[in-house]
C-alpha positions as CSV (number, residue, x, y, z in Angstrom):
1,M,0.0,0.0,0.0
2,R,2.9,2.3,0.8
3,R,4.5,1.7,-2.5
4,L,1.2,2.4,-4.4
5,M,0.9,5.8,-2.6
6,S,4.4,6.8,-3.4
7,V,4.0,5.9,-7.1
8,C,0.8,7.9,-7.2
9,L,2.5,10.8,-5.5
10,L,5.4,10.7,-7.9
11,A,3.0,10.6,-10.9
12,V,1.1,13.6,-9.6
13,A,4.4,15.5,-9.0
14,L,5.6,14.7,-12.5
15,L,2.3,15.8,-14.0
16,G,2.5,19.1,-12.1
17,V,6.1,19.8,-13.2
18,G,5.2,18.9,-16.8
19,T,2.3,21.4,-16.8
20,T,4.4,24.2,-15.3
21,L,7.1,23.7,-17.9
22,T,4.7,23.9,-20.9
23,G,4.1,27.6,-20.2
24,C,1.0,29.7,-20.8
25,V,-1.0,29.4,-24.0
26,M,-2.3,32.8,-25.1
27,V,-5.5,32.9,-27.1
28,A,-6.4,36.1,-29.0
29,P,-9.7,37.5,-27.7
30,R,-12.6,37.6,-30.0
31,P,-13.9,41.1,-30.8
32,A,-16.7,41.9,-28.4
33,R,-20.1,43.0,-29.7
34,V,-21.3,46.2,-28.1
35,W,-24.7,47.9,-28.2
36,V,-24.7,51.4,-29.7
37,P,-27.7,53.3,-28.3
38,G,-29.9,55.4,-30.5
39,Y,-29.2,59.0,-31.1
40,W,-30.4,62.1,-32.9
41,G,-28.6,62.3,-36.3
42,Y,-28.1,65.1,-38.8
43,G,-31.4,66.8,-39.7
44,H,-33.2,65.8,-36.4
45,V,-33.6,62.2,-37.5
46,W,-33.7,59.5,-34.9
47,V,-31.1,56.8,-35.6
48,G,-32.1,53.5,-33.7
49,G,-29.7,51.5,-31.7
50,H,-27.7,48.7,-33.2
51,W,-25.0,46.1,-32.5
52,R,-21.4,46.9,-33.5
């Protein structure tokens, strides 16, 4: 039983060291969609809100 625990502990330690050596994987963020509220345009025309 003691040998099994030491093997499991060693496996977890090796897995932890392996993940720390791989580094951080950076993923480019997707462009966020934002809501543009409505506004009064040129000539006093109401322009409704839209997603951009």
